[in-house]
C-alpha positions as CSV (number, residue, x, y, z in Angstrom):
1,M,49.2,87.2,144.2
2,K,48.4,90.7,143.1
3,V,47.8,93.4,145.7
4,Y,45.2,95.8,144.6
5,T,45.5,99.5,145.6
6,S,41.9,100.6,144.6
7,F,38.5,99.3,144.1
8,E,38.9,100.5,140.6
9,E,41.5,97.9,139.9
10,V,39.5,95.3,141.4
11,D,36.5,96.2,139.1
12,K,38.6,96.2,136.0
13,D,40.1,93.0,136.6
14,L,36.7,91.5,137.5
15,K,35.2,93.0,134.0
16,A,38.0,91.4,132.0
17,L,37.6,88.1,133.9
18,R,33.9,88.3,133.0
19,L,34.4,89.2,129.6
20,Q,36.9,86.1,129.2
21,K,34.5,83.9,130.6
22,D,31.8,85.2,128.2
23,I,33.8,84.6,125.4
24,A,34.8,81.0,126.4
25,R,31.2,80.4,127.0
26,E,30.2,81.6,123.5
27,E,33.3,79.5,121.9
28,I,31.8,76.4,123.7
29,K,28.4,77.0,122.1
30,L,29.7,77.4,118.7
31,N,31.7,74.3,119.0
32,Y,28.9,72.5,120.2
33,H,26.7,73.5,117.2
34,Y,29.3,72.6,114.7
35,L,29.7,69.1,116.5
36,K,26.0,68.7,116.2
37,D,26.0,69.6,112.4
38,D,28.8,67.4,111.7
39,L,27.4,64.6,113.7
40,G,23.8,65.0,112.3
41,F,22.0,62.1,110.6
42,L,21.7,63.8,107.2
43,N,25.4,64.8,107.1
44,L,26.5,61.4,108.2
45,L,24.0,59.9,105.6
46,G,25.4,62.2,103.1
47,K,29.3,61.5,103.9
48,T,28.6,57.6,103.9
49,T,26.7,57.6,100.4
50,G,29.4,59.5,98.9
51,V,32.1,57.1,100.3
52,V,29.8,54.1,99.3
53,L,29.2,55.5,95.8
54,K,32.9,56.1,95.1
55,K,33.8,52.6,96.1
56,I,31.1,51.0,94.0
57,L,32.3,53.1,90.8
58,T,35.9,52.1,91.5
59,F,35.0,48.6,91.8
60,K,33.0,48.8,88.4
61,I,35.7,50.5,86.6
62,A,38.2,47.9,87.8
63,R,35.9,45.3,86.7
64,K,35.3,46.9,83.2
65,L,39.4,47.2,83.0
66,F,40.6,44.2,84.5
67,G,37.5,41.5,83.9
């Protein structure tokens, strides 16, 4: 436990802790927005469509080569 000798030290530490809390809160907000964008309907639809098209294309090429 830290022992303070003046109110200035207390104020300095409180200000630092407040800034750390604000930074953490902003990081949470950013992560939430990134997650929201990543899990958005259009984004998921686009990724799913890309995977499906790739599978279909692979299937058709394999069928032409070996079928």
